[in-house]
Structure formats: C-alpha cells, structure tokens
N, C-alpha and C positions, 0 to 999 in steps of 0.2 A: 504494500500500500504506500503510495506516495505521500509526502507531507501535505497536510491539509485534507486528505481523504477522510470522509466521515466527519468533517468539521462541523461544529455547532456554534452559532452565535449566542451571546448572552441574551436572555429573554428581554422583551421590550420593557418590562417592569423593573429591570435591573437599575439600581442607583449607581451609575458608573463613576460619578465624582461625588462621593458622599460628603455631607456636611458633618463636622465633628460634634455639632451641638445636638445631634440625635444619637450619639453613641452611648450605650449602656454597657458597663463593664463589670464582670464578675469573676470569681475564682475562689478556690478553696483547696486546702491540703487535706487529703484523707489518709488515715493511718490504719494499720492492722495491729491488734493486740497480740499477745503471746499465743492465742488460740486461732489467730487468723480472722477474727471478727472485726469488721470495719467500723470506723467512727470518724466524724469530722473533727478537725483539730485546729480551731482558731487560736491565734496567739498574737502578741504584739508584733512579731516579725513576719508572721503569715496570717493576716486577718482572713476570715471566711466571709465572702461577700456574695450574696445572691443565692446561696444554697441553704436549705432548711434542715434536711436530714438525709440519711443514706440507709437503704434497705437492700436485702437480697431478693432477687426475682426467682420465679419458678423455674427459669432456665439455668440458674446457677450463676447469673451475672450480678452486677451491682447496679443500683439505680440511685442517682442523686436527685432529690426532689428540690425544685427551684422555688424561690420566693416569688410571690406575685409580681414584684417589680422587676424580676429577671426574665419573665416569660415573653420576651420579644423575639422576633425572627433573628436567628443567629447569622452573623456574617463570618465569624471566625471561631475556631476552637483551638485551644492550646492544651494538649494533654501529654504528660510524660510520667512514666514510672519514676520512682525515686532511686537514689544510688544503691540502696540495699537490694531492691528487686532487680535492677539492671545487673548487679554483680552476680545474680543467680540466673541471668539470662531470661528474665521475664519482661514482656512488653505489654502494652495496653492499647485497645481500640475503643472508640466512643461513637455513639449515635444519639442524636438529639430528637426529642419529641416535644410537643407543646409545653409540657410541664416538668420535664425531667431530662437527664442525660444518663444513658445506660453505658456501663463500662464492662468490657470483656478482656480478661487477662490471658496471655498466651505464654506457655513455658517452652522455650526453644530447646531445652535439654531433652524433654520428653516428646516434643513435636506436637503437643496437644494444648487445647485451652484449659485454663484452670477453672474447675467447677466448684464454685463457692458453697455448694450443698454438701460437699465431701469434706469430712474432717481431715483426712489424709492430704487432700489437695490444698486445703486452707493452710496447712503447715508450711507450704512452699512460700506463702506470702507473709507469714508471721513476722511481726516487728518491722515490716516494710511499709510502703506508702505510695501515693501517686499525687500528682498535681493536676488539677482540672481547672481550666479557665475558658472564658468566652467573651465575645464582643457581639452585642445585639444592636438592633436598630429600632429606636423608639418612634412612634407615630407623631410625637410632639416634641417640642424643644425640651431638652432635659432639665432646664432651669425650673420647669414646672413639676419635677419629680422630687419626692422626699427620699433621701438616701437611707433613712431608718437606721441611724447609728445605734448599735447595740440592741437592735430590735429583737434578736434571738439569743442574746447573751453577750458577754464581754467579747469584744473584737469580732462580733458576728452581726453583720449589717445586711440591709435589704438590697442595696445596689450602690454602684459608684458610676460617675459620669466622666466624660472626657476632660472636663475642666477641673476635676478633682484628682486627676491621675497624670502620669507621664509614662510613655512607652520608651523602651530601650532595646538594644539588640546589636548583634555583631556577627561577622563571619570569622571563624577561627580556622586557620590553615595548619596542616600537620606536615612536619618534615622529620627526618631521623633524629633531630635534636629536640623535638617536642612541638607543642602548639604555640602559635603566635597570632597576633591580630592581623587580619588581612583587610586593609583599607586603601581605597583609591578613589578616583573621581566617580566610579560607578558603584562602589561598595563603601557606604559610610558606616562607621562604628559609633554608637551613641550609648554612653553610660558605663564605659569600661576604662579602668586605670591601667590594668596589666593582666597578662595571662601567663600561667606557668603550670607546674606540676606539684600536686599536694604531697604530703608525707605518706599518703596512702596510695599514691600512684594514679590519682584522678587528675583530670584537667581542672585547674583552679583559676577562676575569674575573680578578680578584685574589682568591685564596682567603683565607679568614679566617686570623688568626694560629693559631687552634685547629686548622684543617684544612690547614695547610701540611704536606705529607707525600707519601710515595710513593703513586702512583695505580695501583690494580689494573685498574679499568675505568672508562670514561667514555663518555657519549653526548650528542648535541645533536640535538633534533628540532623542526622547525617545527610550529606549531599549525595548526588548521584553516584560519585565514585565510591564512597564508603558504603552506601546501600548495597552496591553490587558485591562488596566484600562481606556482607552479612553483619555489619556493625550495628549494635544496639546501644542506645544511650539511656541514661537515667540521671535525674537532677536532684540536688538539694540546695536550697537557697536560704541565706540569712540576710539581714539588712546590709551587711558589708561584703559578702562573698557568695559566689555561685560555684558549686562543684558538680562535675559531670563524670559519672562512672561509665566505662566502656566495656562491651562484651562482644566477643567474636562468635557469632552463631554457627560459623562453619566448623571451627575447632572446638566449640562449646567450652570456651575458656574466657575468663575475665582478662581484659587488657590492662596491664600494669605499666604505666608510662615511665616508671623508674627504670625499666629494663629496655635496653637498646633493641633487642629482638622484637619486643612488643611495640615500640615506637615505629619500627619499620613496617609493622602490620598496618599502621595508620598512615604512614607517610605517602606523599604523592604530590605531583605538581599541581593537581586540582583536587586534593583531598581536604574537604572542609566539613565543619559542623556549623550549622546556623543556630544561634541562640536568641531568644526573644523573651521579653518580660514586660510587666506593667507594675509600676510603683505608685503608692499613694503620695499626694502632695499637700492635701489640706485636711485630712481626716483627724479630728481631735483625738488625743491620747495615743497616737502612733508616732513612730520614727519616720517622718515624712521626707521624701526626696524633694529636690528643688527643680524649678524650671529655668534655671540660669543656663543658657546654652553652652558657655565656655567653649566656643568654637576652636578646634585644633589644639586644645589645651594639652592633650596627651599624645599628640602626633598629628601629622597631616591627615585630615578627614576623620580624626578620632576626637569626638566631642564629649564634653562633660555631661550634657543633658540636652533638652530641647525646650523651647518656649511652649506655653499653653497653645494647643492646637498645632504644634510644630511637627508632629508625626502623624501621617495619614495611614490609617489601618483599613485594609480592604480584604475581601475574601469571597470564596465561592465553594459550593458543594458540587462535586462532579459525580455523575452516575453513568453506567454503561447499560443501555437498553435498546429495545426495538430490534428490527431486523439488522443483523450484523453486529449487534452489541457495541455500537459506536459511542464514544463519549459525548455527554451533553451536560449543560449547566442546569442545575436545579434551582428553582425559585418558587418557594411555597410559603405557607403560613408559618413554617418553622425555620425556613432558610432563605436568607436574602443575599443575592449575588451583587457584589460591588467590585469594580476594578478590572473586570475581565471582558474583553471584546469577543473572544472566541476560544474554543478548545478543539483540538484535533489530535490525530496520531502523528508523531514526528517521524522523520525518515529513518531513524534508528530504533523505532519501536517504543519511544517515550510518549508520555502525555504532554502535549505542547499547549501552553496557554499564552495567548497574546493579550497584553495589557490594554485596557480601554484608553482611548485618547484622554489625556489630562491626568492619567494615573501612572504613567511610566516614569522613567528617570532613575536616579540612583536608588539602590535598595539598601535597607538596613538589615532586614531579616525576612525570611520566608518560613512558614510553618506548614506541616503536613500531618493530618490525622486520618488514619484509616478507620472505617466504621467497625462496629463490633463484629459484624458478620465476616468482614475481611480478616479479623483477628483469628478466625478459625484456621486460616492458612498462614498465619504469621506474616501477613503482607505489610511491607514497609515501603515508604516512598521517599525518594531523595531528590532534591532540586539542584539544578545548575542554571546559571544565567541570572535572572532576576530583574533584568532591565525591561525592554519592550517585549521580550519573549523569555519565558521560563520553561525549561524542560524537566519533567519528573520521571524518574526511573523507578520501576517497581521490582521488589525482590520478595519471594516467598520463602520464609524460613522452613516451612513444612515441606515444600517441594525442593528446597535447597538449590534454587536457581533464579536467575533474573527472568522476569516476565517480558515478553516481546509483544507489544500491543498491535503490531502488524499482523499477528496471528489471531485468527478468529477464536481459536480455542482458549487463548489467554484472555482475550476480552470477555469471552463467554463465562470465564471463571467469576468475574465480577457480576455479570448479569444473573447467573444462576443462584448466586448467594445474596442477590439484591444489595451488594456492597457499594459503598461510596467512599470518596476521599474528600476531606474538607481542606482546602488550601487557603493560606493567608499570606498577606504581604504587609510589611511596615516600610514606609518610605518617608523621606523628608517632605513635608508639605511645601508647596510653592510659596515663596515669600509674599506677604500681602503688601500691595503698594499703598503707602501712606502718603497723602498729600499734606504737607505742612501748612498751617494757617499763616497768612501774612502777618508780619509784625504789627502788633497792636490790634489785630483783628479778632 
C-alpha cells in the first residue's frame, strides 16, 4: 500500500486549532497494596484531580470513575505504569467511556494480560502503580467551572483548567554513554534542568527550577526505534524529579543504565523517549510550578517553563474499521479530535498523521496510549517526527514482532479486537501579537 492509501481526514467537527480556555485537565496516581488491591493515592506531590474512585470490573480490568467535572470528551490520554511495574515488564492500556477510564495491564514475561480477579495475578502488581491523566474539552469557557479543591478529600479535586496548570515535556536521546536532552529548532524541551542516570540504573530527569511542583499527570513513551526493540517504560515523579525505568520485552530483562551493555541496548542515532507532564501553578496548598518561560535558560531550545497558554495540547483517537480495516479518526461524545488533518498508512507500514494547519511547528512531546483491548496483544506504539507529519510504529509484545500496517492482517488485528490508539501532541503555542497602547493613551 502506498503512502496515503486508506487515508482519512479528521471529521468536520474536529476542533483543529483548539482554544486553551476550554481545556479541562485531570490525572491521578493509582497504587496497589501488598495484596494487589488498587487504590487512588492523592498527595501533595501527586494530587488526584478528576477521579473519584477505582473498582475492579467483571472482566478483571480496573475502572477509574470520573468526577462530574471531568466527564468531557477526551482529547488526550497520558497513561504509564510506574517504575516498579515496568521493572517487572508490565505495561498498561486504557479506554475511555463517558464516565470512566478502564485500564488493562499486560505482563510481557508471561505474554498475557493481568486478570485482577486472580489473587495469583494480582501478586504481579503488588506494591506497584500507574499514572493516568487526560485532557478534555469543555463546552464552555473554563472560567465558569468550579475546580472543587479538596472536594473528595485532601489533595483530591474535581478538575483543573489550562490557566491553573502548565505543561512540560522533552525528547530524550540515548547513546552508549547514556541519555541526554535532544533539543533543536524542531524539538523544544520545556521544564527540564538535566538528564542522567539514577543510582538504581533508571533514567533520571531533574525538573527545571521553574517547573518544580506538584504533578497532575505524566507519561514516558519510547519512539519508533525503541518500540521496534520491545522497550517498555515506567515512570515515577516527585515535584523535583522524574525517573523512568526501562524493560526489554525481547530478552525479558530490566535495562540497567549503569551497565554499558544495557546502554547499548538503548543507544541509536534516532533512539528516543518522549516524556510529557502537567504541573499545577495556582492550586492552594500544593508545591506549584511557575509560568516564567526562562527561554534557553538550560541550553538552546531548553526552556524553564512556558507562559499561561504557552503550550498547545492536541490529540486524536484512531481506530481501524470498515472494509480493509483502514485507519480513521474518531470523534464522538467521549472523544474529541484536535490537531490532526488526516491519518493514513505510511510507506513503511507506520500510522502516519498529518498535523492540521495552524497546529504544526516545533514539538515538545508526543504521547501514545493503546486501548485496553490492544493490551491483550501487548501492543505499543512509538512516534518519530512530530512536526507537520508524525509516524507511529506498532510492536506487539505477545507476537514478538513489529506490526506492518500495509498488511491487511495486521490492520485487521486492531479491527477484530475493536482496538484504538489515542495520540497526543504538546507544542509551543504561536506567540500572541500584542499591540502596545500609544503613550498617554
């Protein structure tokens, strides 16, 4: 199939250049106790915003029930297992419904999903956790919405809005010496002071002075190169630092960046991890980040933070259906597409997304979340590009191979399982032209 074959334009209802004054933001850290039972874990460093409770479903998945103020059509999902689960080779997929987000965990060691009804399988997630976040689109200006501070308990709020938060993110590139910031005119890094290796062999990101603060949501996604190598990521975030644990699903071993051999597993001219997060800026009682841009403070194109409205977040849900199971953009009562002009199968079997006019330009971070049905096959997606065009490569841990979307059978894998992938992008917002008033005017 040639590039563009089976392409689909974004629906006419898509808000291609979204206004930030309609963004509703949420996220929460969930943890598992010693018996593998889940619970929401709000704290000063990781407030829980927009989630009310978590339960187990009849299928053995988990379901996060959303606050009324969070029940807006999603634009973007940010979902990652934590460092504990990633070190065990466990990933997570998510699917949104009008009132909840369902989570399904996949164990790459066994090649099967984790059934939370089973005591033995819950032991695989004991003392671990996952981070779940989202961006929704309100029908009204968010200044009309009540954030409901502490509505469900301490550090447990109803919602947050764009003017109460700041987004950050970066591309991290790997060489045989370890990870480093990758920033240039097309890849901006916002909110990072430095990158290195922790004492436990994880990737360690130190947030900038401007973005040291409470984290609402956070994610880390391998790019196209690392997805093809079967790399799994997991994150843990504090107000000051973000740690990313790495796991090689092919060898079924944790990657320890203190070891040269393991660094070589990650290294490559285009081997990257995309990281993205949202911090609070005005929430009472928290360690808030600032919106002081501090442009180029930590290096060229490495900024301390962003001004209010200075990061444009967009996203789309993609499904494969109909005759030929070609990719198409989804826009429903639970999913709002922003920032995508079209989707198609790329010439090398990738999913290709063309940015909508007015939403391309430099990229800060891109995020990918496979739906819970895709988790049955351990499907992971990795991005390359990020400018006017972004290509996403899919890898199935269960099948132990890269998926080629030029092949009908691989596309049909998504259709048969009703699987979807939710893609998201963070970009610097175009500067607002401000006309100064005449002197004395």
